[in-house]
C-alpha positions as a printed NumPy array, in Angstrom:
array([[-186.22 ,   44.014, -219.47 ],
       [-183.696,   41.285, -220.506],
       [-182.771,   38.251, -218.796],
       [-180.027,   39.658, -216.163],
       [-182.852,   42.515, -215.371],
       [-184.933,   39.716, -214.274],
       [-182.566,   38.934, -211.771],
       [-181.815,   42.506, -210.92 ],
       [-185.656,   43.732, -210.175],
       [-186.084,   40.655, -207.88 ],
       [-182.703,   41.734, -206.002],
       [-181.233,   38.089, -206.945],
       [-177.969,   36.964, -208.178],
       [-177.605,   34.897, -211.228],
       [-178.342,   31.512, -211.356],
       [-180.79 ,   31.807, -207.895],
       [-182.55 ,   28.645, -207.334],
       [-186.16 ,   28.169, -207.98 ],
       [-186.912,   28.394, -203.865],
       [-184.679,   31.88 , -203.813],
       [-186.752,   32.86 , -207.072],
       [-190.103,   32.299, -205.185],
       [-189.084,   33.68 , -201.814],
       [-187.972,   36.994, -203.518],
       [-191.031,   37.082, -205.266],
       [-193.246,   36.728, -202.627],
       [-191.473,   39.484, -200.773],
       [-191.366,   41.943, -203.612],
       [-194.909,   41.031, -204.549],
       [-196.042,   42.182, -200.871],
       [-194.008,   45.485, -200.781],
       [-194.832,   46.626, -204.351],
       [-198.801,   45.435, -204.87 ],
       [-200.651,   48.697, -205.477],
       [-203.178,   47.601, -203.076],
       [-200.314,   47.86 , -200.302],
       [-198.144,   50.781, -202.05 ],
       [-199.45 ,   53.98 , -202.636],
       [-196.215,   55.178, -204.567],
       [-196.493,   56.295, -208.265],
       [-194.137,   53.544, -209.502],
       [-195.668,   50.759, -207.538],
       [-198.144,   49.428, -210.043],
       [-195.103,   49.378, -212.808],
       [-192.703,   47.852, -210.274],
       [-195.386,   45.007, -209.29 ],
       [-195.708,   44.216, -213.117],
       [-192.096,   43.978, -213.874],
       [-191.192,   41.7  , -210.742],
       [-194.344,   39.559, -211.879],
       [-193.029,   39.201, -215.684],
       [-189.493,   38.55 , -214.08 ],
       [-190.659,   35.842, -211.767],
       [-192.924,   34.119, -214.506],
       [-190.035,   34.226, -216.913],
       [-187.312,   32.68 , -214.44 ],
       [-189.512,   30.393, -212.781],
       [-190.601,   28.739, -216.406],
       [-187.221,   28.508, -218.267],
       [-184.483,   25.832, -217.278],
       [-181.842,   28.676, -217.642],
       [-179.696,   27.401, -214.821],
       [-179.379,   24.056, -216.3  ],
       [-176.276,   23.135, -218.461],
       [-177.09 ,   25.287, -221.805],
       [-174.967,   27.35 , -223.887],
       [-175.541,   30.997, -224.453],
       [-177.006,   30.483, -227.626],
       [-179.61 ,   28.609, -226.018],
       [-180.151,   31.252, -223.505],
       [-180.673,   33.942, -226.003],
       [-183.154,   31.775, -228.087],
       [-185.244,   30.634, -224.912],
       [-185.231,   34.612, -223.966],
       [-186.26 ,   35.516, -227.415],
       [-188.951,   32.872, -227.416],
       [-190.275,   34.528, -224.505],
       [-190.334,   38.045, -225.809],
       [-191.97 ,   36.76 , -228.992],
       [-194.972,   34.54 , -227.383],
       [-195.238,   34.957, -223.674],
       [-193.794,   38.339, -222.441],
       [-197.361,   40.143, -223.635],
       [-199.27 ,   37.474, -221.85 ],
       [-197.157,   37.616, -218.525],
       [-197.555,   41.563, -218.652],
       [-201.299,   41.241, -219.369],
       [-201.622,   39.084, -216.116],
       [-199.471,   41.016, -214.055],
       [-201.656,   44.055, -214.77 ],
       [-204.876,   42.395, -213.893],
       [-203.378,   41.124, -210.464],
       [-202.12 ,   44.906, -210.139],
       [-206.032,   45.722, -210.497],
       [-207.097,   43.411, -207.769],
       [-206.937,   43.904, -204.216],
       [-203.909,   42.348, -202.313],
       [-206.138,   39.467, -200.599],
       [-207.405,   38.433, -203.941],
       [-203.959,   38.395, -205.419],
       [-202.78 ,   36.223, -202.596],
       [-205.487,   33.681, -203.833],
       [-204.119,   33.804, -207.412],
       [-202.055,   30.742, -208.952],
       [-199.016,   32.934, -209.338],
       [-198.857,   33.878, -205.733],
       [-199.718,   30.465, -204.526],
       [-197.009,   29.099, -206.664],
       [-194.231,   31.133, -204.422],
       [-194.678,   28.864, -201.225],
       [-191.856,   27.284, -200.133],
       [-191.882,   24.801, -197.199],
       [-188.369,   24.742, -195.272],
       [-187.379,   21.063, -194.705],
       [-185.269,   22.162, -191.551],
       [-187.778,   23.969, -190.148],
       [-190.514,   21.055, -190.478],
       [-187.863,   18.411, -188.831],
       [-187.074,   21.288, -186.213],
       [-190.548,   21.519, -185.474],
       [-191.092,   17.85 , -185.137],
       [-188.032,   17.703, -182.777],
       [-189.57 ,   20.466, -180.672],
       [-193.064,   19.178, -180.673],
       [-191.947,   15.516, -179.452],
       [-189.625,   17.235, -176.751],
       [-192.632,   19.31 , -175.213],
       [-194.642,   16.267, -175.324],
       [-192.174,   13.844, -173.333],
       [-190.923,   16.561, -171.056],
       [-194.311,   17.22 , -170.112],
       [-195.132,   13.802, -169.123],
       [-191.464,   12.892, -168.042],
       [-191.755,   15.914, -165.637],
       [-194.959,   15.378, -164.224],
       [-194.275,   11.768, -163.283],
       [-190.746,   12.585, -162.04 ],
       [-192.201,   15.527, -159.988],
       [-194.938,   13.335, -158.499],
       [-192.186,   10.557, -157.529],
       [-190.176,   13.165, -155.378],
       [-192.96 ,   14.921, -153.882],
       [-193.25 ,   14.372, -150.029],
       [-196.252,   16.16 , -149.673],
       [-199.325,   17.376, -151.353],
       [-198.344,   20.796, -151.619],
       [-194.867,   19.639, -153.575],
       [-196.994,   17.949, -156.09 ],
       [-197.012,   19.307, -159.529],
       [-200.165,   20.891, -161.087],
       [-201.852,   18.016, -163.152],
       [-203.784,   21.099, -165.382],
       [-200.224,   22.569, -166.259],
       [-199.108,   19.194, -167.097],
       [-202.089,   18.453, -169.443],
       [-202.018,   21.871, -171.017],
       [-198.184,   21.418, -171.865],
       [-199.196,   18.005, -173.232],
       [-201.832,   19.475, -175.677],
       [-199.926,   22.169, -176.713],
       [-197.132,   19.827, -177.464],
       [-199.663,   17.502, -179.368],
       [-201.191,   20.347, -181.472],
       [-197.509,   21.644, -182.558],
       [-196.85 ,   17.852, -183.357],
       [-200.162,   17.456, -185.437],
       [-199.052,   21.009, -187.106],
       [-195.88 ,   19.55 , -187.737],
       [-196.824,   16.497, -189.367],
       [-199.115,   18.582, -191.636],
       [-196.24 ,   20.526, -192.619],
       [-193.958,   17.375, -193.204],
       [-196.633,   16.03 , -195.527],
       [-196.777,   19.234, -197.535],
       [-193.19 ,   19.213, -197.774],
       [-192.783,   15.426, -198.942],
       [-195.434,   16.101, -201.434],
       [-193.512,   19.511, -202.583],
       [-190.126,   17.285, -202.971],
       [-191.841,   14.555, -204.947],
       [-193.019,   17.426, -207.155],
       [-189.565,   18.767, -207.413],
       [-188.185,   15.313, -208.299],
       [-190.934,   14.887, -210.77 ],
       [-190.012,   18.042, -212.83 ],
       [-186.349,   17.191, -212.758],
       [-187.015,   14.155, -214.4  ],
       [-189.557,   15.744, -216.98 ],
       [-186.997,   18.574, -217.65 ],
       [-184.159,   15.807, -217.95 ],
       [-186.425,   13.923, -220.371],
       [-187.356,   17.016, -222.379],
       [-183.532,   17.957, -222.501],
       [-182.593,   14.618, -223.698],
       [-185.263,   14.678, -226.438],
       [-184.277,   17.977, -227.781],
       [-180.459,   16.956, -227.713],
       [-181.39 ,   13.979, -230.136]])
């Protein structure tokens, strides 16, 4: 396979972002892992998508570099890393899908969407506020004990909101850690490119 085949096998456009590459690989790996797909060509397809993922995620091909540098990077990959990536992919193909999900390469595909994290926080906050406000408001306007709201229902709703808030905060901290790691990697890549250009 060549560089452009790597995009094609993952179903990506050229120059896709790291997050797009991770999401595409995760989806294709689930579809073609031989433990989940019994077709005769599943193992070979799984190996090819794993090879493509390893190359695309490890090379600064999207940054402002020349075609000649792209070719040199690709040639270095062919010479030094392609066989290693294929061996790892073959080993992953021999494991069960559950074991594969515990592997470092699969774990590297995890992407936390910041928008969903903040929407989760907003929703949890609204559930908590509405359960407290709704209960107190209904208690104020109730003219008889029959019209009073259920304390148990309000408590359950409040607990659900708090649980969702805790989960959202955990995801928020993971998203912040992911963003820090991306920034750190970006700074590292910039320094590396500056050293290479000197």
